[in-house]
C-alpha positions as CSV (number, residue, x, y, z in Angstrom):
1,M,106.1,114.4,127.2
2,R,107.5,112.1,129.8
3,A,107.8,109.1,127.5
4,I,109.9,107.7,124.7
5,G,108.2,106.2,121.6
6,I,108.9,102.8,120.0
7,V,107.3,102.0,116.7
8,L,107.1,98.3,115.7
9,A,107.5,98.4,111.9
10,G,109.5,95.2,111.1
11,G,106.7,92.6,110.6
12,K,105.6,90.9,107.4
13,S,101.9,90.3,106.6
14,N,101.3,87.4,104.2
15,R,97.7,88.6,103.8
16,M,99.2,91.6,101.9
17,R,100.2,89.1,99.2
18,E,102.4,90.5,96.4
19,L,102.4,94.0,97.9
20,V,105.0,93.2,100.5
21,Q,107.5,91.8,97.9
22,K,109.0,95.3,97.6
23,R,108.4,96.9,100.9
24,A,107.3,96.6,104.5
25,V,103.7,97.1,105.4
26,S,104.5,100.3,107.2
27,A,105.9,101.8,104.0
28,M,102.7,101.2,102.0
29,P,101.4,104.4,100.3
30,I,98.3,105.9,101.8
31,A,96.0,108.6,100.3
32,G,98.5,109.0,97.4
33,S,101.2,111.1,99.0
34,Y,101.7,109.6,102.4
35,R,103.1,106.4,103.9
36,C,101.4,104.4,106.6
37,I,104.2,105.1,109.1
38,D,103.6,108.8,108.7
39,F,100.5,108.6,110.9
40,V,102.1,107.1,114.0
41,L,105.2,109.3,113.7
42,S,102.9,112.4,113.4
43,N,101.0,111.3,116.5
44,M,104.3,110.9,118.3
45,S,105.5,114.4,117.2
46,H,102.2,116.1,118.2
47,S,102.3,114.4,121.5
48,H,105.7,116.0,122.2
49,I,107.5,112.7,122.3
50,Q,111.0,113.8,121.5
51,K,112.8,110.5,121.3
52,V,111.3,107.9,118.9
53,A,112.8,104.6,117.8
54,V,111.5,102.7,114.7
55,I,112.2,99.0,114.8
56,T,112.5,97.7,111.2
57,Q,113.4,94.3,109.8
58,Y,111.5,92.8,106.8
59,N,112.1,94.4,103.4
60,S,113.1,97.7,105.1
61,R,114.9,99.5,102.2
62,S,111.9,101.5,101.1
63,L,111.0,102.4,104.7
64,N,114.6,103.3,105.6
65,E,114.8,105.6,102.6
66,H,111.5,107.3,103.6
67,L,112.9,107.9,107.1
68,N,116.3,109.2,106.0
69,S,115.7,112.5,107.7
70,S,114.0,113.1,111.0
71,K,113.2,116.7,110.1
72,W,110.0,115.8,108.3
73,W,108.3,114.8,111.6
74,D,110.1,117.4,113.7
75,F,112.4,115.0,115.5
76,G,115.6,116.7,114.4
77,R,116.7,118.2,117.8
78,K,119.7,118.2,120.1
79,Q,117.8,116.1,122.7
80,G,116.0,113.1,121.4
81,G,115.6,112.4,117.7
82,L,114.5,109.6,115.4
83,Y,116.3,106.3,115.6
84,L,116.2,103.3,113.2
85,L,116.8,100.0,115.0
86,T,117.6,97.1,112.7
87,P,118.7,93.5,113.5
88,T,122.3,93.4,114.3
89,I,124.7,90.5,114.6
90,T,126.5,90.7,118.0
91,P,128.8,88.3,119.9
92,D,125.7,87.3,121.9
93,N,123.1,87.1,119.2
94,G,123.0,86.4,115.4
95,N,119.3,86.0,114.9
96,W,116.7,88.0,113.1
97,Y,114.0,89.3,115.5
98,R,111.9,86.3,116.4
99,G,108.9,88.4,117.6
100,T,107.9,91.8,119.0
101,A,109.2,91.1,122.5
102,D,112.4,89.8,121.0
103,S,112.9,93.0,119.0
104,L,112.6,95.0,122.2
105,A,115.0,92.6,124.0
106,R,117.6,93.0,121.2
107,N,117.4,96.8,121.7
108,I,117.1,96.9,125.4
109,D,120.1,99.2,125.7
110,F,118.1,102.0,123.9
111,I,115.4,101.7,126.5
112,K,117.8,101.5,129.5
113,E,119.8,104.5,128.3
114,S,116.7,106.7,128.1
115,H,115.6,108.8,131.1
116,E,111.9,109.2,130.5
117,P,109.7,107.3,133.0
118,Y,107.3,105.9,130.4
119,V,107.3,104.2,127.0
120,V,104.7,104.4,124.3
121,I,104.8,101.3,122.0
122,A,102.8,101.5,118.8
123,S,102.4,99.5,115.6
124,G,103.5,101.1,112.4
125,D,100.7,99.7,110.2
126,C,97.7,101.6,111.5
127,I,95.9,104.8,110.3
128,Y,94.6,107.0,113.1
129,K,95.1,110.2,115.1
130,L,95.7,110.0,118.8
131,D,97.1,112.3,121.5
132,Y,99.3,109.9,123.6
133,N,99.3,112.4,126.4
134,K,95.6,111.6,127.1
135,V,96.5,107.9,127.2
136,L,99.3,108.6,129.6
137,E,97.1,110.7,131.8
138,Y,94.5,107.9,131.9
139,H,97.3,105.4,132.6
140,I,98.5,107.4,135.6
141,N,95.0,108.1,137.0
142,K,94.2,104.4,136.9
143,Q,97.5,103.5,138.5
144,A,97.9,100.9,135.7
145,D,100.9,98.8,135.0
146,I,100.0,98.6,131.3
147,T,97.4,100.5,129.3
148,V,96.1,99.1,126.0
149,V,94.4,101.4,123.5
150,T,91.3,99.7,122.2
151,K,88.8,100.4,119.4
152,T,85.2,99.0,119.0
153,L,84.8,97.9,115.4
154,D,81.7,97.8,113.3
155,D,79.7,94.6,113.2
156,D,81.0,93.5,109.8
157,A,84.7,94.0,110.7
158,E,87.1,91.1,110.8
159,T,87.8,91.0,114.6
160,N,89.7,87.7,114.3
161,R,92.6,89.6,112.8
162,F,93.3,91.4,116.1
163,G,93.6,90.9,119.8
164,V,90.1,90.9,121.3
165,V,89.7,92.7,124.6
166,K,87.0,92.5,127.3
167,T,87.0,94.8,130.3
168,D,85.1,95.2,133.6
169,D,83.2,98.3,134.7
170,T,86.4,100.0,135.8
171,G,88.1,99.5,132.4
172,R,90.5,96.8,133.6
173,V,91.2,94.1,131.1
174,V,89.7,90.8,132.2
175,S,90.2,88.9,128.9
176,F,92.6,89.3,126.0
177,E,92.4,86.7,123.2
178,E,94.9,87.0,120.4
179,K,93.3,86.5,116.9
180,P,90.5,84.2,118.0
181,V,88.9,81.9,115.4
182,K,85.4,83.1,116.5
183,T,84.2,85.8,118.8
184,T,81.2,88.0,119.4
185,T,83.3,90.8,121.0
186,K,84.0,93.8,118.8
187,T,86.5,95.6,121.0
188,V,90.1,95.0,119.8
189,S,93.6,96.1,120.6
190,T,95.0,98.8,118.3
191,G,98.6,97.8,119.0
192,V,99.3,100.9,121.2
193,Y,100.5,100.4,124.7
194,V,101.7,102.6,127.5
195,I,104.0,101.1,130.2
196,R,106.5,102.4,132.8
197,R,110.0,102.1,131.4
198,R,111.5,100.2,134.4
199,L,108.6,97.7,134.3
200,L,109.0,97.2,130.6
201,I,112.7,96.4,131.0
202,E,111.9,93.9,133.8
203,L,109.2,92.1,131.7
204,I,111.3,92.0,128.5
205,E,114.3,90.6,130.3
206,N,112.2,87.9,132.0
207,A,110.7,87.0,128.7
208,D,114.1,86.8,127.0
209,D,115.4,84.6,129.8
210,E,112.5,82.2,129.2
211,E,112.9,82.4,125.4
212,R,109.5,84.0,125.0
213,Y,109.4,86.3,122.0
214,D,105.9,87.8,121.5
215,F,104.9,91.0,123.3
216,V,101.1,90.3,123.3
217,R,101.1,86.6,124.1
218,D,104.1,86.4,126.4
219,I,103.7,89.7,128.3
220,I,100.2,91.2,128.0
221,I,98.2,87.9,128.2
222,R,100.7,86.1,130.4
223,Y,100.7,88.8,133.1
224,M,97.0,89.8,132.8
225,S,96.0,88.3,136.1
226,I,99.1,89.6,137.9
227,K,99.5,93.2,136.5
228,K,96.9,95.9,136.4
229,I,96.2,96.2,132.7
230,F,93.6,98.8,131.6
231,A,92.0,99.7,128.3
232,Y,91.7,103.2,126.9
233,E,88.9,103.3,124.3
234,M,89.6,105.3,121.1
235,D,86.4,106.9,119.6
236,S,87.9,108.3,116.3
237,Y,88.9,106.7,113.0
238,W,91.2,103.8,113.2
239,S,92.2,101.3,110.5
240,N,94.8,98.5,110.3
241,I,96.1,97.9,106.7
242,A,97.7,94.5,107.1
243,T,95.5,92.8,104.5
244,V,95.0,93.7,100.8
245,E,91.3,94.3,101.4
246,S,91.8,96.6,104.5
247,Y,94.6,98.4,102.6
248,F,92.3,99.0,99.6
249,N,89.3,100.0,101.8
250,T,91.4,102.4,103.9
251,N,92.6,104.2,100.8
252,M,89.1,104.4,99.5
253,D,88.0,105.9,102.8
254,F,90.1,108.9,101.9
255,L,87.8,109.6,99.0
256,N,85.3,110.6,101.7
257,R,85.7,114.3,102.2
258,G,84.9,114.1,105.9
259,I,87.7,111.6,106.6
260,R,90.1,113.4,104.3
261,D,89.5,116.7,106.1
262,Y,89.8,115.1,109.5
263,F,93.3,113.9,108.7
264,F,94.7,116.7,106.5
265,R,92.8,119.9,107.3
266,E,92.1,119.6,111.0
267,Y,94.8,120.1,113.6
268,P,97.0,118.2,114.3
269,D,98.4,117.7,110.8
270,I,99.9,114.5,109.3
271,Y,103.5,115.0,108.3
272,S,105.4,113.2,105.6
273,K,108.6,113.4,103.6
274,I,108.3,116.0,100.9
275,E,109.6,115.3,97.4
276,D,110.4,118.0,94.8
277,L,107.7,117.1,92.3
278,P,105.5,119.3,90.1
279,P,101.8,119.5,90.7
280,A,99.6,117.1,88.8
281,K,98.9,118.0,85.2
282,Y,95.5,117.5,83.6
283,N,95.7,117.6,79.8
284,A,92.9,118.4,77.4
285,G,90.3,115.5,77.2
286,S,91.1,114.2,80.7
287,H,88.3,113.6,83.2
288,V,88.8,113.1,86.9
289,E,85.9,112.3,89.3
290,N,86.0,111.7,93.1
291,S,89.7,110.7,93.1
292,L,93.0,111.6,94.8
293,V,95.8,112.5,92.3
294,S,99.3,113.1,93.7
295,N,102.1,115.4,92.6
296,G,104.0,114.4,89.5
297,C,101.0,112.8,87.8
298,I,100.0,113.5,84.2
299,I,96.4,112.6,83.3
300,N,95.1,112.2,79.7
301,G,92.3,109.7,80.3
302,R,89.4,109.1,82.7
303,V,90.0,108.5,86.4
304,V,87.0,107.7,88.7
305,D,86.8,106.8,92.4
306,S,90.5,106.0,92.5
307,V,93.8,106.9,94.2
308,L,96.8,107.8,92.1
309,C,100.2,107.9,94.0
310,K,103.1,110.0,92.8
311,E,104.4,110.2,89.2
312,V,101.6,108.2,87.5
313,Y,101.1,108.7,83.8
314,V,97.7,108.0,82.4
315,G,97.6,107.8,78.6
316,N,94.9,108.8,76.1
317,N,91.5,107.0,76.2
318,C,92.4,105.2,79.4
319,T,89.8,104.4,82.1
320,I,90.7,103.8,85.7
321,K,87.8,103.0,88.1
322,N,87.8,102.1,91.7
323,S,91.6,101.4,91.8
324,I,94.9,102.3,93.4
325,I,97.8,103.1,91.2
326,L,101.1,103.1,93.2
327,N,104.1,105.3,92.6
328,D,105.8,105.7,89.2
329,V,103.4,103.7,87.0
330,Y,103.1,104.4,83.2
331,I,99.7,103.5,81.7
332,E,99.8,103.4,77.9
333,D,96.8,104.4,75.7
334,N,93.5,102.7,75.7
335,A,94.0,100.7,78.9
336,Y,91.1,99.8,81.1
337,I,91.6,99.2,84.9
338,E,88.9,98.5,87.4
339,N,89.0,97.1,91.0
340,C,92.8,96.8,90.9
341,I,96.0,97.7,92.7
342,I,98.8,98.4,90.2
343,E,102.3,97.8,91.7
344,S,104.8,100.6,91.6
345,R,107.3,101.2,88.7
346,D,105.1,99.1,86.3
347,T,104.2,99.9,82.7
348,I,100.6,98.9,81.7
349,R,100.8,98.2,77.9
350,A,98.4,99.8,75.4
351,N,95.0,98.2,75.0
352,S,95.4,96.2,78.2
353,T,92.4,95.3,80.4
354,Y,92.6,94.5,84.1
355,I,89.3,93.9,86.0
356,G,89.2,92.7,89.5
357,D,86.3,91.7,91.7
358,A,84.9,94.2,94.1
359,D,85.2,91.6,96.8
360,K,88.7,90.4,95.8
361,I,90.9,93.2,94.5
362,K,93.3,92.2,91.7
363,I,97.0,93.0,92.2
364,V,98.7,93.8,88.9
365,M,102.5,93.2,88.6
366,E,103.8,93.4,85.0
367,H,107.5,92.8,85.6
368,N,108.4,94.6,82.4
369,D,111.6,96.1,81.0
370,R,110.7,99.8,81.0
371,Y,114.0,100.8,82.8
372,V,116.3,98.6,80.7
373,L,118.2,100.4,77.9
């Protein structure tokens, strides 16, 4: 493909509450065995984008460990590859990234040293499948300066979390309102943009000179009446996981066989880092119903309508309902868990009860001493 890819994966979402104390949003487990960033990287790979940079910043250790080899997403090649771009102290700058545009400005050399004529910029906290070649073809046919990929949400969706987009009959963006307090428009930006590389360099350098740091507010919205900005409508599944509720609901979506098959059984596949773990083990007396159970799990109790990530142990007479258990959790006997997210590397003590509200999921963090000798 005639483009390089840039994944913005350095942000922090306060609406994820305690879940981002250990990791970046892009590193959150999805459907048990995957990470959120796997989806955008798989899209890049299947779109034949050979050179991809992931810009990281906040709590990036877990994300960096997951991205320690480019081979999992087929970026290990002589030309191109997978690059991790982290904040770096230089003689000219000693700051953390102050926004999305600033993160691009601090890594402008990566963009300048590339030879591809276009750039695909994508957020690392969204779940979807998309062929970026189709977006680029649309971008070229429209003779656009910038193309924004959009999605029309359901009526009950929280559109005020996103950039709300209005277009004319030709698809040109006539209004772009970032996180409005109130709106009746259900078409939002998915955080995916296509732009000519030379134009991106020009706009980023101008924004940097003027000390403007946000890509949406200081480039997309600011140049909307000057540049030709078009919207490409996505008609397939898309979800942003930057809140606890959306993260929980997205994982629960994967209990729907149609959605699960769409991502994992229909081409193109979703790639992820493979760990050498044994298959899940179901001991006598266990009962699992409508749940995702990952490799390395051992089940002795009852699991219903839940997602269990890797290496989860469920003790005797335990009940887990409508919950997400993150990696490496040990649940002792007779525990009852419902409407919860259990943080990774926790031990749930015997006879414990944790019940959240269906409208406000409870996050459980035990902070115990299981790993202390």
